[in-house]
N, C-alpha and C positions, 0 to 999 in steps of 0.2 A: 502495499500502499503507500502512495506517496506521501509525503509530506501535504499536499494538496488536498487529499482523499480526507488526514487523517487532523486534517483541521476542517472542513469542514463538518464531519463524524463533532468535533469537541464539539462545534458551535450550534450543530440543531440537535446535537444533548441538550448542553443549556439552555436552547430555543423554546422546544419543547418541555425545563424544566420549568422556565420563569413562565409561561405561557399556563401553566397548568396553579398556578399562581398570585395571577393579575385578578385587583378586581378593575374592569375596565370601568373607568367614570367618562365619565357626560353632565356636567351641572353645567351647560349654559343655557345664557337663560329663552332663548328660542326657536331649542329643539322643536320641531316636528313632531307627528306622532308617524308622519312617515317615518320620519328618522327616526326613533323610537325601536322602531323594527325593525331597521337595519341594524342595531345593534341591536338587538335581541338573536337576530338570524348571529353579528361574527360572533357573537356570546357563545352559539352553541356549536355550529362551526369549528371555532377552535379551542371551546374546551375549557375557559380559561374560569375562575374558581365561582367570580361573581361579578355582579351587573350594578354598579350606584350612577341612583340620579337622585334628579331633585323629588322632593317627599310628592307632589302632584304626579308625577310619573309613576309611585310606585304599584296601583294597579297596571296601571298597562303593562307596564312591563310586566308583572307577576302572570298577568293573558298571557306574553307573548315569549314564554318562557313556561308556561304549565306541559308537563312530563320531560323537563331538562332537567340534570341537577344541580344547575348554576344558580345560585342563589341570586335572592334580590335583596341589594342594601340599598338604602339611604343615611340621609342627615338629620340632626336634631342640636339645634342651634345655636348655630354655624350661618356666618364665618366667624362674623362674630359673639361670644357666646354675653348671655348677660348673666347666665349664672341664677336665672328664678324658677324657682326648685314649681312655683303651683304654672308657667306657661312652658316649661322645657319636658315637662310629663305630662303635659296636653296634650304636644309633642308628641312626644313620643310613644305614644298610646295612640293618637291616629296614625302611622307611622302599620303601626303593630298592626291593627286590624286592618288598613288599605293591602293586608300581607309581606310584608317588610320580614325579613329569615335573620337580618343583619343591619346595627343606625348605629351612626359613627357621631359622636356625641365630639361636641369641641366642652370641653374643664373650660372652667371659670379662673382657669393657670395662675390670673395674678393675684387672685385672693388666697391659693399658696403660696406662696412666694409673700408677701404680709403677712403671713402666717395666720393669718381665717383662715385656717383648715377646715375647720368644722360645717361652713357656713359649700366652700364649694366640694365637701362630703359627701351632706345634707341627698344633692340634685345628684351626684352620680350614681348614691346609692341609690334610691329612690328609683331613679332609670336603671338601673340593674335588674332590682327587684321584677317592675313591670319588665324586662327585654325577657329574665329570666324566664318569667314565671310560663312567658309565652313561647317558650322553649328556642330563645334567640337568643343572636351573639350583640355583645357591647363593645364598638371597638370607641378605647378614649382618643382624642387627636388633640397634644401638649401646644404644638407650635414650635416647637426643636426649637427652627433656623433660631429665633430672634431667643436662644436663652446660652450658657456655658453649662458646661457637662455638670456642674457642680447643683445646677439647679433643674435641668433632665432631670439626675435622678431625683431629685425631689419634691418636681408634680411629677414622673412616672412612679413612682415608689405612695404615693396620699390617692392616683387613681387607680393603681392596683391595689390596696386595701377597702377601695369606697367598692369595689369590687367591676371593675373592666378587666373581662377577659384577653383583648388587649390591645396594644400601646400605639398608637400612630402615630406616625412624625407632623404632619404637617396637615395645613388646608388646602394650600397652591390659590389659595387665591391671595394673598401675605404676607408678604415679607419673605426670608429663603424655603427655602423647599428643605427634601429630604439632605442627610450629610452621613457619611459614615460612623463621623465623631459621633454625635447625637446617636442613632443603631444605638454601638459603645455602649454608652452612659445607661442605655436604657435595658439592652441584655442584661450589666450590672443588676437590676432589678430584680426581670424578671428570673438570674437565678437566683437570688434571695424567696423567691415563694421556691425553689422547687423540693416536690413534697409536701406541698402543703397546698397545691394548683397549680397547675398549668396557664400560662398566661403568654398570651401569644405576640412576635408585633409588627408593624405593617409599615414599614420606608414608605412611603406618597411625596409628591410634591421634586416636577424636576429631572428624574427618573426616566432617560427614551433611551439610552441604549443598553446593547446585550451586555460592552463592559462596565457597564455604568453598575447596574440589576446585579456582577458576579462576583463584586468588590461587598453587596452586602451578604451575598449567601454565602462567601466569604468570611468573614462577619459568624454568623451563626452558627458554619458551621466547625471554626473552629471551638468556638464554644461549649455548643451541643450537641454534636454530631455530626457527619453526615444525614442521618437517616432526620432530623428533628424536625426542621421545617417540609412542614407538610401543607395544605389549604386550611387545617386543625391550627394552625400553630402558626405562619408567615401569610404573608401579601405582601405588593407591590400594588400600591396604586397609582393607576397608570393609564394610560389611553395610547400616546407617542409609544410605548413598549411593546405592544402589541407587534405595535408598523412592525419597529425593527426586527422582533422576532421571527414575524410570515416567514420574514425573508430567508429568513436559512428552514424552513419544515418543506419538506413536499405539496 
């Protein structure tokens, strides 16, 4: 086998792995019904883990993906969190009633950093209770690109202790997106909960190439082993990443 063939095989293997971990995300404000159907078709064809859309599109997307293993995800208190418990819980309840399998909730991280941990924790905990009662998954966004590593750990620890199933880096709507440094810091927190309960990771924001995706997988492979990153423990929040990976698939 030539070096070129080996490289192509390695790239295809990486692409298949990456695609299986993608939350295909479309949070465009002007998404049409036809566009949602196309999104669902792409999700089915490539076999991504989930599709993430605005709350108003959850019902249609759930119907479009009926019979598919692809999960429907949406966002809450997004992208600029109020942290106000009652409105947030009402929003979470509505998207669960609409059929969402997963909820990506932005944590009021400024409350945690200011030492007002109880307020932020109460909202996340109440959301986690609702989500878990529905058999769904709660991902909590930290907007980690605006924090140093120590603060990433502080916010991640507060989110994890409050019931987050997955720690997610960024909204992609403000400031810097994901970074390897932030994911490594978040992995520290995941490691703290090993033996207590499983917590996953979701790098999101600005990940558009296979090389970039590989760098994040290297972090978790090194920390937790090559078999750790599965759709239940690890996701990429991306749209352009699917296009990049598809170039290496048959």
